[in-house]
ZAMARGU-4260 file (C-alpha; in steps of 0.2 Angstrom, whole numbers, plus 5000, padded with zeros to 4 digits):
<rodrens>
0) 5152/5371/4876 | 5167/5360/4888 | 5158/5351/4902 | 5172/5350/4910 | 5171/5371/4912
5) 5155/5375/4908 | 5167/5386/4895 | 5163/5389/4872 | 5172/5375/4864 | 5180/5383/4850
10) 5175/5375/4836 | 5186/5363/4825 | 5177/5355/4815 | 5178/5364/4798 | 5197/5360/4799
15) 5194/5340/4805 | 5178/5340/4789 | 5194/5348/4777 | 5207/5333/4783 | 5192/5319/4785
20) 5187/5324/4768 | 5206/5324/4758 | 5210/5307/4766 | 5189/5302/4760 | 5197/5307/4741
25) 5213/5299/4744 | 5206/5281/4745 | 5196/5284/4730 | 5209/5286/4718 | 5218/5273/4708
30) 5232/5282/4701 | 5249/5290/4706 | 5243/5310/4694 | 5228/5310/4697 | 5231/5307/4719
35) 5242/5320/4715 | 5235/5332/4707 | 5217/5328/4719 | 5230/5331/4733 | 5238/5349/4724
40) 5217/5354/4723 | 5214/5351/4740 | 5228/5361/4745 | 5222/5374/4734 | 5204/5377/4738
45) 5204/5370/4759 | 5215/5381/4761 | 5212/5398/4751 | 5227/5396/4743 | 5229/5405/4723
50) 5241/5389/4719 | 5246/5375/4724 | 5259/5365/4718 | 5266/5345/4723 | 5286/5343/4718
55) 5296/5327/4721 | 5313/5326/4722 | 5325/5317/4711 | 5340/5307/4715 | 5350/5323/4713
60) 5342/5333/4724 | 5334/5342/4710 | 5316/5344/4711 | 5300/5340/4698 | 5283/5347/4701
65) 5273/5333/4694 | 5256/5338/4699 | 5247/5358/4704 | 5233/5367/4703 | 5228/5378/4697
70) 5234/5372/4678 | 5248/5386/4678 | 5258/5372/4664 | 5271/5370/4678 | 5271/5353/4677
75) 5289/5346/4675 | 5298/5359/4680 | 5312/5355/4688 | 5320/5365/4703 | 5338/5366/4703
80) 5349/5357/4716 | 5354/5374/4722 | 5338/5381/4726 | 5341/5389/4743 | 5321/5385/4751
85) 5323/5367/4742 | 5338/5365/4749 | 5332/5373/4767 | 5315/5362/4765 | 5328/5348/4761
90) 5338/5351/4775 | 5328/5357/4789 | 5312/5345/4787 | 5303/5360/4793 | 5288/5372/4784
95) 5296/5384/4774 | 5290/5403/4774 | 5294/5417/4760 | 5283/5434/4767 | 5288/5445/4754
100) 5293/5438/4737 | 5297/5454/4729 | 5309/5457/4742 | 5319/5441/4748 | 5336/5440/4745
105) 5338/5420/4746 | 5332/5421/4729 | 5342/5425/4712 | 5336/5439/4703 | 5332/5426/4689
110) 5320/5419/4700 | 5313/5434/4710 | 5307/5442/4692 | 5299/5424/4686 | 5289/5424/4705
115) 5286/5441/4704 | 5282/5442/4684 | 5268/5427/4689 | 5261/5437/4702 | 5268/5425/4718
120) 5269/5436/4734 | 5272/5425/4747 | 5275/5408/4748 | 5276/5391/4759 | 5286/5375/4757
125) 5280/5360/4765 | 5292/5345/4765 | 5283/5327/4762 | 5291/5313/4773 | 5290/5295/4773
130) 5296/5285/4786 | 5314/5285/4790 | 5311/5302/4790 | 5319/5307/4773 | 5312/5323/4761
135) 5305/5313/4747 | 5296/5330/4739 | 5285/5345/4745 | 5271/5355/4745 | 5271/5373/4740
140) 5256/5385/4743 | 5258/5399/4732 | 5248/5418/4737 | 5246/5430/4723 | 5237/5444/4734
145) 5241/5458/4745 | 5237/5455/4764 | 5238/5436/4766 | 5247/5428/4781 | 5252/5412/4784
150) 5247/5411/4799 | 5250/5393/4815 | 5234/5389/4809 | 5235/5389/4793 | 5251/5381/4794
155) 5246/5367/4806 | 5232/5362/4795 | 5242/5361/4779 | 5253/5351/4790 | 5241/5339/4794
160) 5236/5337/4774 | 5253/5334/4771 | 5258/5318/4781 | 5240/5313/4774 | 5246/5314/4758
165) 5263/5309/4761 | 5258/5292/4769 | 5248/5287/4754 | 5263/5295/4743 | 5276/5286/4751
170) 5270/5271/4750 | 5287/5256/4741 | 5277/5258/4725 | 5269/5275/4725 | 5282/5285/4719
175) 5301/5282/4715 | 5310/5295/4728 | 5327/5301/4728 | 5343/5300/4738 | 5340/5316/4748
180) 5346/5314/4763 | 5338/5318/4781 | 5349/5330/4788 | 5361/5339/4770 | 5355/5341/4753
</rodrens>
């Protein structure tokens, strides 16, 4: 109960617990690949996603998949710098939701076929920003089931988790960042 007005308080403990658990896990991981892998695992399991991937922007504004959970053999995959969702994530520095991969007009026919072929129906991209607000990477969350919606709660919890991860990853010695600027691709 809210002591000030007697109304029931909304239960926020699970969200706070997820954020706290990620922060504690990240403090115990020592090497970068394990840190990124733990971040991907936490995103997928805590948010109920079917797949989570972490990319880092390279000098040419392409992005490389550096961690994923579960393992779908995507680590090392290079996302070209003209990928519309990579460009949008870098430029807007805001979460990007793709609600219907099978019918998304921004995707090339080849990209659409590959994503649909792997079972992906929806995607959410969350930018990782450094202290200068430049996008140095992103978290990609994939849904492979019907009747799912990226609601505001999921997006906000995912943003909070992204901020937890980015503070560790964006440390000067942690990850070499590309040259993606805050306003251009």
